[in-house]
C-alpha positions as CSV (number, residue, x, y, z in Angstrom):
1,M,69.4,39.8,-42.4
2,V,66.7,37.9,-41.9
3,C,66.0,34.4,-43.5
4,L,64.0,31.1,-41.9
5,G,66.2,29.6,-39.7
6,N,69.0,32.2,-39.4
7,I,71.9,29.0,-39.5
8,C,71.8,29.5,-42.8
9,R,71.8,32.6,-45.6
10,S,71.1,35.3,-43.1
11,P,73.7,34.9,-40.4
12,L,75.9,34.6,-44.1
13,A,74.5,38.0,-44.5
14,E,75.4,39.3,-42.0
15,G,78.9,38.8,-41.8
16,I,79.5,39.2,-45.1
17,L,78.1,42.9,-44.4
18,Q,79.9,43.4,-41.3
19,S,83.4,42.6,-43.0
20,K,82.5,46.1,-45.5
21,V,81.4,48.4,-43.3
22,H,82.4,50.7,-40.2
23,S,80.7,48.4,-37.4
24,D,81.4,51.4,-35.0
25,S,78.5,53.2,-36.6
26,I,76.6,50.6,-38.5
27,Q,75.1,47.5,-36.2
28,V,74.4,44.9,-38.5
29,D,72.4,41.6,-37.3
30,S,70.6,38.8,-38.2
31,A,67.5,36.9,-37.0
32,G,64.9,33.4,-38.5
33,T,61.9,34.0,-38.3
34,A,61.0,30.4,-36.9
35,A,62.8,29.4,-33.9
36,Y,64.3,26.4,-35.1
37,H,67.3,26.8,-34.0
38,V,68.1,29.4,-31.8
39,G,71.4,29.5,-30.1
40,E,72.4,27.5,-32.4
41,L,76.0,28.5,-34.1
42,P,75.3,29.1,-38.6
43,D,75.7,25.9,-40.1
44,Q,79.5,24.5,-41.3
45,R,78.8,25.2,-44.6
46,S,77.7,28.4,-44.3
47,I,80.9,28.9,-41.3
48,A,82.9,27.3,-44.1
49,V,82.1,28.8,-47.0
50,A,83.1,32.6,-45.1
51,K,86.4,31.1,-43.5
52,K,86.9,31.0,-47.4
53,Y,86.7,34.8,-47.5
54,G,88.4,35.6,-44.5
55,I,84.8,36.4,-42.2
56,D,84.6,34.5,-39.6
57,L,80.6,33.6,-38.2
58,T,81.5,31.7,-34.9
59,K,80.7,34.9,-32.9
60,Q,77.0,34.2,-34.2
61,R,74.4,32.5,-32.6
62,A,70.6,32.1,-34.0
63,R,68.0,34.4,-33.3
64,K,64.2,34.8,-33.6
65,F,63.2,38.1,-35.4
66,S,60.8,39.7,-32.9
67,V,58.5,43.4,-32.6
68,K,61.4,44.6,-31.0
69,D,63.4,44.6,-34.2
70,F,61.6,47.1,-35.7
71,D,62.8,49.4,-33.3
72,T,66.5,48.4,-33.2
73,F,66.8,48.6,-37.2
74,D,66.6,51.1,-39.9
75,L,66.9,48.4,-42.6
76,I,65.7,44.6,-42.4
77,Y,66.6,42.6,-45.1
78,A,64.5,39.6,-46.0
79,M,65.9,36.6,-47.9
80,D,62.8,35.7,-49.9
81,A,59.3,35.9,-50.0
82,S,57.9,33.7,-47.7
83,N,60.4,35.8,-44.5
84,Y,59.7,39.0,-46.1
85,Q,55.6,38.5,-45.8
86,N,56.3,36.6,-42.0
87,I,58.3,39.9,-41.1
88,L,55.7,42.3,-42.4
89,D,52.6,39.5,-40.3
90,L,54.6,41.3,-37.6
91,A,54.8,45.3,-38.1
92,R,52.4,48.0,-36.2
93,N,52.2,50.2,-39.0
94,N,53.4,52.0,-42.1
95,E,56.6,52.9,-41.2
96,D,57.8,49.2,-39.8
97,E,56.8,48.0,-43.4
98,Q,58.8,50.2,-45.5
99,K,62.2,48.9,-43.4
100,V,61.5,45.7,-45.1
101,K,63.5,45.1,-48.4
102,L,64.2,41.5,-50.2
103,I,67.7,41.8,-50.0
104,L,68.2,40.8,-53.8
105,N,66.2,43.4,-55.2
106,E,69.8,45.8,-54.0
107,I,71.2,44.1,-57.1
108,D,67.7,44.4,-59.7
109,S,64.8,46.4,-57.8
110,E,62.2,45.2,-59.8
111,S,63.7,41.5,-59.2
112,N,61.6,40.2,-56.4
113,S,63.9,37.8,-56.1
114,D,64.7,35.0,-53.5
115,V,68.0,33.7,-52.0
116,P,67.6,29.9,-53.2
117,D,68.1,27.9,-49.4
118,P,70.8,26.3,-49.3
119,Y,70.6,23.8,-46.7
120,Y,69.5,20.8,-48.4
121,G,71.0,21.4,-51.2
122,E,75.3,20.3,-52.4
123,N,78.1,23.2,-51.2
124,D,78.6,25.2,-54.5
125,G,75.0,26.0,-52.9
126,F,76.5,27.8,-50.5
127,E,79.0,29.3,-52.7
128,N,76.2,30.7,-55.0
129,V,74.4,32.0,-51.8
130,Y,77.9,34.2,-50.8
131,Q,78.3,35.8,-54.5
132,M,74.5,36.9,-54.5
133,L,75.0,38.4,-51.6
134,D,78.2,40.0,-51.8
135,T,76.9,41.8,-54.7
136,A,74.3,42.8,-52.7
137,C,76.5,43.4,-49.6
138,A,78.3,45.6,-51.5
139,I,75.9,47.7,-52.9
140,I,73.8,47.8,-49.5
141,A,77.8,49.6,-47.9
142,L,78.2,51.9,-50.7
143,K,75.0,53.3,-49.2
144,N,75.6,53.6,-45.7
């Protein structure tokens, strides 16, 4: 799960998907394409909305996406088109590129929709993002 700073959308996506899959067989992680918040907890509003649904994000720490993530993970979900392109720019080959997907395309494969960044908005933006990601993660979990 990848967004820009790894403090709002991707930590939510990580927590939601972890809550829907068997952790012994599927590894879920998140990262940001920028290093603005490396080592920090997720945004308090992400923590709060996740907690509302019984998901604890407080063990997560922001990290920067790296080329080695292509070797570690089978699928890499970008939260928006900008981060999707940032990830593709690091791809070494077609195999790496094939792993990268827009997360909301799990809901509608032709939508190419972005998960909006709630960082500068109000708390309801975090709730809206949670609902979008919960729907997408439920579909991902069913496939795995």
